[in-house]
N, C-alpha and C positions, 0 to 999 in steps of 0.2 A: 505408866503403861507397861504391861508385862511382855516378856519376849513373845508369848503366843499371840498377843494382840498386834505386835509389830509385824510378825510374819503374815498375819491375816491382812493387815493394811497393805503390806508390800505386794501380796498376791493379788489383791483387788486392783492396785495401781497397774500391775503388769497386765492384768486382764483388760483394764480400760485402755492401756497403751496398745495392746494387740487389736482391740476393737477399732480404735482410731486408725491404726495402720491399715486394717481391712477396709475401713470407710474411705481412707485416702486412695487406696488402690482402685476402689470402685468409682470414686470421683474422677480419677485420671482416665479410667476406661470410658466413662461417660463423656468426658471431655474429648477424647480421641474420636469417639463416635460422632459427637456433635461437629467436630472439625471436619470429619469426612463428609458429613451431610452438607455442611456449608460449602465445601469445595465442589460437591456435586451440584448444588444449587447455583454456584457461581459459573460452573461449566455449562449448565443448562441455559443460564441467562446469556452467557457469551454466544452459545450456539443460536439462541433465539435472535440475538442482535444481529449475528451474521446472516441468519435467514432473512431478516427484515431488510438488511442491506442488499442481499442478492435479489430479493423481490423488488425492491425499489429500482435496482439496476435493470431488471427484466422489464419493468414498466417503462423505463427510459428507452430501452431498445425498441419496445413495441410502439411507443409514441413516435420514435424516429421513423420506423417503417411505415406507420400509418401516414405520417406527414409526407414521406417520400412517394407513397402510392396515391395520394390525393390528386384528383384531376386539377389541371392547371386552370387558373382564373383567366378567362378570356380578356378581362379588362387589363390584367397585368401584362399581357403580351402585346397590347396596343402600342403604337409608336408614342414616344414621349413628346414628340412635337408633331402634331397633325399637319402643320403647314409644310413640312418637309417630306417629300415622297421617299419612301423606303428609309425612313429615319432609323438610326441604329438603336437597337433595344438597350435598355439600361442593364448594366452588369448584374447578374444574379447575386443575391446576398449569399454570404458563406453559410452553408447549411449547418455546420458544426464548429462555431468559433471556439477557440481555445479559452477555457475558463481556468485561470491559474489557481484559484482557490480549490476548485474541484480536482485539478491535476495534482496539486500539492498533497491533498488528503489521500488521493489514490496511490501516489508514489510511496507515501509513508506507510500506508496500510498493506499494500501488496508487494512492495519491494523492501523498504527500509526496515519494517518489522518482521520480515519473512526471509529474505534472501541472505545467504551467508557466503561471503567471498573473502579471499585473502587480500588484505589491504597493505599498502606499503608501510614499512616501519618508520620512514622519515618522510618529510614533505617533498623531498627531491628524488626519492628512490621508488622505482617500480620493478626492481629486479626480482628474480626468483619467482616469476609468475604472478606477482601482485598486480591487481587491476588498477587502472587509472580512474579516479573518481573525483568529483568536485562537490564540496558541500554546498556550493552555490550553483548547483546544476541548472536552476531556473534562470540563470543569467546567460545560458548558452542556447540560442535560438534553435540550433539543430537538435539538441537534446530534448528541448521542450516539444518540438514537432514530432519527433520519433516516439517519445513517451506518450504523447496524446494519441498517436496512432495505435500504440500498444494498448492503451486503455480502451479504445474502440473495439479492438479485436477481443479483449478480455470481456467486455460487456456482451458481445455476441456469444462467446464460448461458455460463460459462467451460467447461462440460463438453459444450456442444452445438456442432454443426458449422454451417457456412454463415454466415448473417448474424446469428447470435444475439448476438455481442458488439456488433455495430453497433447492433442494436436496444436493447441494454442502455444504450449511451452516449446514443442518441437519446431514449429514452423515460424513462430513470431517472437516469443519472449527471449529464448536463448540466443538465436542468431542476432537479433537487434541489440540485446543487452551486451553481448560479447563485442559487437562493433562499437557501441558507445563507450565501453570501458577499455578498449584496446589502446596500446601505446600510440596508435595513429588516429585515434578518435578525437572527438571534440574536447575531451578532458586531458589531452596529452600534456598541456603546460600547467596543469593544476595538480594539487595534492592535498594532503591532510591540512586543513585550515589554510589553504593557499588557493587563491583564485586569480588568474591572470586575464584581465579583460582585454589586454592587447594581443592575445594569441588568436589573431584572425587567420582565415584561410588564405591560401595562395591567391593573389589577385589574378583575375581572368579578364579584366577589362582591357581591350586593346589600347595601346598608346594613342593619345589624341582623340579618343572617343568622347563625345559629349551627348548626354541624354537629351 
């Protein structure tokens, strides 16, 4: 092969390499565009899922309001024992019993995956403004009751327009959450990976009292 042929072959290889480099740049550009589109699709899907969740929550609130406004059943108010005059009426069933599966999912979605707080650096330290929290919060009856009440307030606010959610955070979420996580709250004896089931409240039953 003559020197001229070698130079021609080398020039062709360089041109092919340049073309491949341009193709690689184009492929990378297309890949970035596709990644952006995928992210937008994921974001749209996430917003759609959140919209469905909010719609379902609104339906729950509407169903509760319809049930609360329904006329009372006359048969239900009749004495349980007709033979006893003025018989005591049966206790009304709890209108909104706590569902721990529902509450757990709500706490994870609206607090665990959203709220950001300074946590203690050790299981026994709540210094420097760190909050008190228990990973087994569901074992604390007071916390469960308060969080369920928070969920009810959230269900009412999330379906309303305007400043409803701001009012929820101002009047319900932040005051109650700050009380729950304060050093004197129900998690005062707990910490990171530490739950104290013996940390009961101060007894208030008078001595000698028998139920």
